[in-house]
C-alpha positions in Angstrom: -5.2 0.2 -2.8 -7.2 1.9 0.0 -5.6 4.2 2.9 -2.6 6.1 3.3 0.6 6.1 5.2 0.2 6.3 8.9 2.6 6.7 11.6 2.8 4.2 14.2 4.0 5.8 17.9 3.3 2.8 20.2 5.7 0.2 22.0 6.7 -3.2 20.1 4.1 -5.0 22.5 1.4 -2.5 21.2 2.3 -3.0 17.7 2.1 -6.8 17.9 -1.3 -6.5 19.6 -2.3 -4.2 16.8 -1.3 -6.8 14.2 -2.8 -9.7 16.3 -6.2 -7.8 16.7 -6.5 -6.9 12.9 -7.6 -10.1 12.0 -10.5 -12.6 13.0 -9.9 -16.0 14.3 -10.8 -17.3 10.7 -7.4 -16.4 9.8 -6.2 -19.1 12.0 -7.4 -21.3 9.3 -4.7 -20.1 7.3 -2.1 -20.1 9.6 0.4 -22.7 11.0 -0.4 -23.0 14.8 -2.4 -19.7 14.4 1.0 -17.8 14.5 1.3 -14.7 12.2 5.0 -14.2 11.3 6.6 -11.0 10.1 9.0 -11.1 7.0 11.6 -8.5 7.6 13.9 -7.2 4.7 16.8 -4.8 4.2 17.2 -2.9 1.1 19.9 -1.0 -0.4 20.1 2.3 -2.0 19.8 0.4 -5.4 16.4 -1.1 -4.6 18.0 -4.5 -4.3 17.4 -6.5 -1.1 20.3 -7.2 0.9 19.1 -9.5 3.7 15.9 -11.2 4.8 14.6 -12.6 8.1 11.5 -14.3 9.3 10.7 -12.7 12.4 8.8 -14.3 15.5 6.3 -12.3 17.5 9.0 -11.5 19.8 11.7 -10.4 17.4 8.8 -8.3 15.8 8.2 -6.4 19.0 12.1 -5.8 19.4 12.4 -4.5 16.0 9.5 -2.0 16.6 11.6 -0.9 19.8 14.5 -0.1 17.6 16.4 -3.5 17.9 18.3 -4.2 14.9 17.4 -8.0 13.6 20.4 -8.8 12.3 23.1 -7.5 14.4 20.8 -7.7 17.7 22.0 -4.2 18.6 20.2 -1.0 19.2 19.2 1.5 16.7 18.9 4.4 18.9 16.5 5.4 21.7 12.8 6.2 21.0 12.0 9.5 22.2 9.3 9.3 25.3 6.4 12.0 26.0 3.2 12.3 27.9 1.9 13.3 24.7 1.5 10.2 22.1 1.8 12.5 19.2 5.3 13.5 20.3 6.8 10.2 20.9 9.3 8.8 18.2 7.3 7.0 15.4 8.4 3.6 15.2 7.3 2.8 11.8 5.2 4.0 8.8 2.8 1.6 7.5 0.5 1.4 4.7 -1.8 -1.4 3.9 -1.5 -3.3 0.5 -5.0 -4.5 -0.4 -7.0 -5.5 -3.2 -10.5 -5.2 -4.4 -13.0 -7.5 -2.4 -13.9 -9.4 -5.3 -10.3 -10.7 -5.5 -10.7 -11.9 -1.8 -13.7 -13.6 -2.4 -12.2 -15.3 -5.3 -9.2 -16.4 -3.2 -11.7 -17.9 -0.6 -13.5 -19.9 -3.2 -10.6 -21.5 -5.1 -7.1 -22.3 -3.4 -5.2 -21.7 -6.9 -6.5 -18.0 -6.8 -5.3 -17.8 -3.4 -2.0 -18.7 -4.1 -2.0 -16.3 -7.1 -3.4 -13.6 -5.3 -0.7 -14.2 -2.4 2.0 -13.8 -5.4 0.7 -10.8 -6.7 0.4 -8.8 -3.3 3.9 -10.0 -2.8 4.9 -8.6 -6.0 3.4 -5.5 -5.2 5.2 -5.1 -1.7 8.5 -5.9 -3.4 8.1 -3.1 -5.9 6.8 -0.6 -3.3 10.2 -1.9 -1.3 12.5 -1.5 -4.3 11.1 2.1 -4.9 11.2 3.3 -1.5 14.8 2.4 -1.0 15.7 4.3 -4.4 13.9 7.3 -3.3 13.8 7.7 0.5 15.9 10.3 2.4 17.1 11.7 5.6 18.4 15.1 6.8 22.0 15.4 8.1 23.6 18.4 9.9 22.5 21.3 12.2 18.7 22.6 11.9 19.9 25.5 10.2 22.0 23.9 7.7 20.8 20.5 7.3 21.7 18.7 3.9 19.3 15.9 2.4 21.2 12.6 2.2 19.8 9.3 0.4 19.1 6.4 2.7 21.7 3.5 2.3 19.9 1.1 4.1 16.0 0.8 4.6 14.3 -1.8 6.7 10.8 -3.2 6.0 8.3 -5.8 7.6 5.5 -7.2 5.9 2.6 -9.4 7.7 -0.1 -11.1 5.5 -3.9 -11.5 6.7 -6.3 -13.1 5.1 -9.5 -11.8 6.8 -10.7 -8.8 8.3 -11.9 -8.5 11.9 -15.5 -8.8 10.9 -14.4 -12.3 9.7 -15.2 -11.5 6.0 -12.5 -12.6 3.2 -10.0 -9.6 3.1 -6.7 -10.3 1.4 -4.1 -7.6 2.8 -0.6 -7.2 3.8 0.7 -4.8 6.5 3.8 -3.2 5.0 5.7 -1.5 7.5 8.6 0.9 6.6 11.1 1.2 9.8 11.7 4.8 10.8 15.3 4.2 11.7 17.5 4.0 8.6 21.4 3.7 7.9 22.6 6.7 6.2 26.0 8.9 6.3 27.6 6.2 8.6 25.1 6.1 11.3 21.6 4.9 12.2 19.4 7.8 11.8 15.4 8.8 11.3 13.5 8.7 8.2 12.4 11.7 6.6 8.7 10.9 7.0 7.7 14.5 5.5 9.2 13.0 2.2 7.5 9.8 2.6 4.0 11.5 3.0 4.8 13.4 -0.3 5.5 10.1 -1.8 2.5 7.9 -0.5 0.3 8.5 -4.1 2.9 7.4 -6.1 3.4 4.0 -4.1 -0.3 3.4 -3.7 -0.7 3.8 -7.5 2.1 1.5 -7.8 0.7 -1.2 -5.8 -2.6 -1.1 -7.5 -1.3 -1.2 -10.9 1.1 -4.3 -10.3 -2.0 -6.4 -9.0 -4.4 -5.3 -11.6 -2.0 -6.0 -14.4 -0.5 -9.3 -13.1 -0.6 -11.7 -15.8 -0.4 -15.0 -13.7 -3.2 -14.0 -11.5 -5.4 -13.4 -14.4 -4.6 -16.3 -16.0 -5.7 -18.5 -12.9 -9.0 -16.6 -12.8 -9.5 -17.3 -16.2 -9.2 -21.0 -15.4 -12.1 -21.0 -13.1 -14.2 -19.2 -15.2 -13.6 -15.7 -13.8 -12.7 -12.6 -15.6 -10.0 -9.9 -13.9 -10.9 -6.4 -15.3 -7.3 -5.1 -15.9 -8.5 -1.4 -15.4 -10.1 -1.8 -12.1 -8.7 -5.1 -10.5 -12.0 -6.3 -10.1 -13.3 -10.0 -10.7 -16.3 -9.1 -12.8 -18.4 -12.2 -11.9 -17.9 -11.6 -8.1 -18.0 -7.8 -8.0 -21.8 -7.7 -7.1 -21.2 -9.7 -3.9 -18.4 -7.3 -2.4 -21.2 -5.7 -0.2 -22.3 -9.0 1.2 -18.6 -9.9 2.1 -18.0 -6.4 3.4 -19.4 -5.9 6.8 -17.7 -2.8 7.5 -18.0 -0.7 4.2 -21.0 1.1 5.3 -19.6 1.6 8.9 -16.5 3.2 7.1 -18.5 5.1 4.5 -20.5 7.0 7.5 -17.5 7.4 9.5 -15.5 9.1 6.5 -18.5 11.4 5.9 -18.7 12.6 9.5 -15.1 13.1 9.6 -14.9 15.2 6.4 -17.5 17.3 7.9 -16.0 18.0 11.1 -12.9 18.9 8.9 -14.7 21.6 6.7 -16.2 23.1 9.6 -12.7 23.6 11.3 -11.0 24.7 7.9 -13.5 26.9 6.2 -12.9 28.0 2.6 -10.1 25.1 2.5 -10.1 22.1 0.2 -8.6 19.0 1.9 -5.3 18.1 0.2 -4.1 14.4 -0.6 -2.3 14.1 2.8 -5.5 15.0 4.7 -7.5 13.1 2.8 -5.3 10.0 3.6 -5.6 10.7 7.4 -9.3 11.1 7.3 -9.8 7.7 5.4 -7.1 6.3 7.9 -9.2 7.6 10.6 -12.4 6.4 9.3 -11.1 3.0 9.0 -9.8 2.9 12.8 -12.8 4.5 14.3 -15.1 2.0 16.2 -13.1 -0.9 14.8 -14.9 -4.1 16.0 -12.8 -6.1 18.5 -11.3 -9.4 17.8 -13.9 -12.2 18.2 -14.3 -15.6 17.6 -15.7 -16.2 14.0 -17.9 -18.8 12.8 -16.6 -18.6 9.4 -13.5 -20.7 10.1 -12.9 -21.7 6.6 -14.2 -21.4 3.0 -17.2 -23.3 3.5 -18.8 -20.6 5.7 -18.1 -17.8 3.2 -19.3 -19.9 0.3 -22.6 -20.2 2.4 -23.0 -16.8 2.8 -22.4 -16.0 -1.1 -25.3 -18.5 -1.6 -27.5 -17.1 0.4 -27.0 -14.1 -1.4 -27.6 -15.6 -4.8 -24.2 -16.9 -5.9 -24.1 -19.9 -8.0 -20.7 -22.3 -8.2 -20.4 -21.5 -12.1 -21.5 -17.5 -12.6 -22.1 -16.6 -16.2 -19.1 -15.1 -17.5 -18.8 -11.2 -17.7 -16.9 -10.1 -20.6 -14.7 -7.0 -20.4 -12.4 -5.3 -22.8 -9.5 -7.5 -23.7 -6.2 -6.4 -21.7 -3.7 -4.6 -23.7 0.3 -5.1 -23.7 2.6 -2.4 -22.9 3.5 -2.5 -26.5 -0.1 -1.4 -27.5 0.1 1.9 -25.4 1.4 5.2 -26.7 3.9 6.5 -24.4 3.6 10.1 -25.6 -0.1 10.2 -24.8 0.3 8.6 -21.3 2.8 11.4 -20.4 0.7 13.8 -22.0 -2.3 12.8 -20.2 -0.5 12.8 -16.9 0.6 16.2 -17.5 -3.0 17.3 -18.1 -4.2 15.7 -14.5 -1.0 17.6 -12.9 -1.9 21.0 -14.3 -5.8 20.4 -13.5 -4.9 19.6 -9.8 -2.5 22.4 -9.1 -0.2 25.0 -10.8 2.9 23.3 -9.8 3.6 19.6 -9.0 6.2 17.4 -8.0 8.0 14.0 -9.8 6.0 12.1 -7.4 2.7 13.4 -8.5 3.5 13.1 -11.9 4.8 9.3 -11.7 1.5 8.9 -9.6 -0.7 10.0 -12.5 1.4 7.9 -15.3 0.8 5.0 -13.2 -3.1 5.3 -12.8 -3.3 6.3 -16.5 -1.5 3.2 -17.3 -3.9 1.2 -15.1 -6.9 2.8 -16.6 -6.0 1.7 -20.1 -6.1 -2.0 -19.1 -2.6 -3.1 -19.4 -1.4 -6.4 -18.3 2.2 -7.1 -17.8 4.8 -8.3 -15.7 5.9 -6.2 -12.4 9.4 -5.2 -13.9 8.1 -4.6 -17.5 5.5 -2.3 -15.8 8.1 -0.5 -13.7 10.4 0.4 -16.6 7.3 1.6 -18.6 6.0 3.9 -15.8 9.7 5.1 -15.4 10.4 6.0 -19.2 6.7 7.8 -19.3 7.6 9.6 -16.2 10.8 11.0 -17.6 9.0 11.8 -21.0 6.6 14.0 -19.2 9.3 15.9 -17.1 11.1 16.7 -20.3 8.1 18.9 -20.9 8.3 20.7 -17.6 10.9 23.1 -16.0 12.1 23.0 -12.5 10.7 25.9 -10.3 12.3 24.7 -7.3 15.2 22.3 -6.9 15.7 20.1 -3.8 18.7 17.9 -3.8 17.6 14.2 -4.6 14.1 15.4 -4.7 13.3 15.0 -1.1 10.0 17.1 -2.0 10.1 15.8 -5.7 11.4 18.8 -7.9 8.7 21.2 -8.4 7.5 21.6 -12.1 5.4 23.6 -14.2 5.1 23.5 -18.1 7.6 24.9 -20.1 
C-alpha cells in the first residue's frame, strides 16, 4: 500500500467534495445512480465491530462535522482557527490500494473485480480491528495526563474504482474518526500515536491482499498469476505504466519535494513520518480536476491496453509457488525482523517490529486467510520481542515500548 496517514481538517461539505473529486466519471459505470456511499463502522476495544451503517453523502458530511451517526447527537465542537493547520482534525485517512496490475485485471474480468473488492475489504477489516485494539487517547491535565485505551473507534470506508485521470485504480478511502469514546465521554484520538502505527497498518493491508487465496484462485482461472511476494499480476505488470497516467507526474513531484526538504534540513535524514508526508504531498500536488472521461467502461480500457500490445490470452508467466504459513520458520521471521530493526535504529517500537515481521512474511510469498495471517504475525512479533528488553515503557504502548537487544 502506498501513502501514509494524513489528517483532514476541513468541514463535512469539503470532505464530501474531496471524495467526489477523487474519481473520474468512469467510476459511475460501477456505481448505482452515480452515488458513492460511505460504509460506517463502530469497533470496540476488542477489535470486534459493534455496529455498521451505510451513510449517504449528507450523513457522511454530518459525521465529519462530529455528529454521531448512531444517536444523531454531537460528539463535540471542532476547534476553528484562521490558520487551517490549527483547526481540529476531523479524521485521519489512509488509502487501501493495490498494485496497478490488479486494477487492470479487475477491469478486464468481472469475477476478478469481485474478488479484488473482497480482498480490499478484508484488508480494511483487519486494519480496523488492529486500530481498535491499539488506539489510545490521553486523559487528565496537561502535566499529569494518563494514556487510556479507546473504548469505541469509528471508521468510514469509501470504495473507488478509478483514478481522477480515468484509469482503473481500485482503492478504498479508509477514514479514522478523531472523535473516540473513552473513559466515559467523547474525546480526541491520540493522532501522534496513530502516526507511529502507520507503518504497521500499511504492511498489514499489503500482506492481506498479496496473500489472499480467493483472489489468487480467481486470477488463475483466467490464466493470470498473482505473485504473492509483490501482489502484482505477472502477465499484466508490463502494462502498469500505460494505465498510470499520473505515475510520472508523482515521481517528479516527489523528487522536487525531497530536494526541498533536504535543502531545508541539511545533514538530516527524513524519517518514516516525513517520508509519508512527502509522498502524500506528491500525490496531492497538481492533481487533475474532475473531468468527463471517455473511458466509461472496461471497453475503453481494453482498447488502450490492446494499443499497447495486450492480447486477450497472454502467455502465462511463472512465479515461485506460494507457500503456506506452516512452511515458514517463525524463528527465522522473528530474527530477520530484529535484524531490520537494528539496522534502522538503535531502539525501536513494537509497531516497527510488527511492521518488519509483516513485510518479511509477505516477501516470503505466503498465501493465507486473513485470520491465520494475523495470528502468525502476532506470534512472530511476540517471539521477536522476547529477544529484546524494554528501554522505556509507555502505558499500553502509546509509543510502543522502546526495545533494544538483550
